[in-house]
N, C-alpha and C positions, 0 to 999 in steps of 0.2 A: 389124638388131638394135641397140638402144641399150645402151651399157655405162655404168653408174653406179658410182662408187667412193664408199663411205660411210666417213667417219672421224670422230674426235672423242675427247675425253678419257675416261678410265675413269669409269663411272657415268653417262654421258650418255644411256644407254638405246638404244644402237645396235641391240641385238637386238630390242627392241620395234618399232623402225622397220622392221627387216627383215621381221618377221612381218606388219606392215601392208602392205608392198610385195608380199609373197608372196601374201597372202590376197586383197587387193583388186585388185591389178594383175597377178596371175599371173606375177610376176617370178621368174626362176631365181636362187636365192640361193647365194652362195659365201662362206663365212667362212674367212679365211686361217688362223685358229687351228685350226680343225677339219682343214683340209688339212695343216697342219704336224704335228698329232697323228698323222694317218694315215701320213705319210711317216717318222715316227720309230718306227713299230712294227717289231718284228723282221722282217727280210727285205725291208723297204721301203728306198727310195733313200737316206735320211739316216742310217739306224740305225748301220751299220758305222762310218761316219766319226765320228759323235758319240761312240761308244764308244771308238774309237781315240784321239780327242783328249782326252776327259774321263775315261777309265778305267772299268774294270769296277765300281768302287765306286758308280757311279750306277745300277746295275741292281738290279731287284727279284729275288726268288727265281725268278720265272718267266722271267727274262732280259729282261723289258720294261724300258724306261727309267723310272726314278722321276723324274717331272717336278718334284716338290717339291725333291728333292735337286739336280737340275740347275739349277733356278731359284735355289736358295740359293747355288750356286757363282757364277753369272753376275750376280746382281742387283747386288752391290756392286763388281764387277770389270769395268771397261770393256773391258779387253783380252780377257778370256774371253767377254764378251757379244758382242764383235765377231767372235770365232772362231765362236761358235755361229751368229750371224746369217749369217756367210759360208757356212756349210754349209746352213742351212735356207732362208733367204729366196730364193736363186736357184731352188732346187728347187720351192718353193711357187709362185713366179711362173710357172715352166714348166707346172706342173700346172693352174694357173688358166687359162692360155692354152689348154691342151688342152681344158678344160671349156667355155671360151667357144666354141671351134670346134665342139664337140659340140652345144651349144645352138643355134648358128647352123644346123647341119645339120638339127636338129629343127624349125626354124622359129620359135624363141622370139623374142619382140619386145623383151624387157627382161631384162638380166642385171645383177645387183647384187653387187659385191664389197665385203665389209667387212673392213678390216684396220687395226690400230692404227698400223702404219708405212707407210700408203699413200703419204704424202708423201715420206718418207725413201727409200722403195724405188722412187720415180718411176713410180707406176702411172698418172700422167697420160698416159703414152705409150700406154696401152691403153684408157683410159676416155674417153668422150665428155664427161663432167662428173664433178667430185668434189664431193660435198656434205659440209659440216661440220655434224654434229649438235651443236648448242649447248645446254647446260643450265647454269644458274647453279651455281656451286661449292657453295653451301649445300645445294641439292637433290641434287647428286651425292654429297656427304658423307653425307646422310641415307640415300640408297639403298645406299651401300656398307656402312654400319653395319647396316642392317636386312637386306639380302639376303646379304651375305657375312661379316658379323660383324667387319669391319675396325676396328682401333683408329685413333684420330686420328693416332698416330705413323706407322702404316703408310700411311694415306691421304696424309699429308704427303709421305712418301718417294716414293710413286707419282706424285703431282702434280708434284713437283720433276723427276722423270725424263721427263715428257712435254712435248710441244710447248706453247708458250704459245697463248692464245686469239688473240693478234694474228697469230701465224704461221699458224694454221689459217685465219683470216679472209682473210689476204693470198693464200694459195695455193689456196683452194677457190673454185669458181665459184658456189656457192649455200650459204646458211646456213639450216638447218631448226631452229626452236626446239622443244625437247622437254622443257619444264619440267613443271609439275604439271597443266597444262591440255592433255590429249591431244587434245581436239577441235581446238584450234588447230594442233597438230602435223599432224593428219590433213588439215586445210584447206591447210596449206603444202605437204604432200606431193602433194596433188591438183593444185595449181597447178604444182608442179615437174615432175611426171610429164607433165602436159599440155604444158608448155613444151618439154621435151626431145623428146617424141614428134613435135612439129611441126617440129623442125629437119630 
């Protein structure tokens, strides 16, 4: 089974690429954000530790974690963000490795991991290749405004907090262009999948 890591900046259209890999190439898909959300549910592995560190004020009435409140606490505070990442990211990685093993047992041929912090969390140790989904900043801004209603100020703040294009290009094995011509994206994905499956 080949394991591909997918990364890129916000608004690059990584979810669209994942859907294409899943539908056309029958890839097993694993999104780190979704794994993290599950692990932060009451009774799950990260829940008690997050509440202990950040306090009961981050909880909703039903005792689940209010992710918007938690995000507001950590977004502008590097120390608190590091604390949260230290709780969540190792647990997410362990869960992803468990899912990989499960898919191998099922006989899957392609497993795709999507995570914003793929490079920072050293997923290259478990991936055969890491692909950078590249989209021009102007297109990303347009997508974030229309799909999420983000303001220019919010987009600026998010872009400042992410890896630079140069870093992505330097650390990833392949670049997939995902601008406004999705036909081009599909062509590049076809070549990339063919290439990795021949290795």
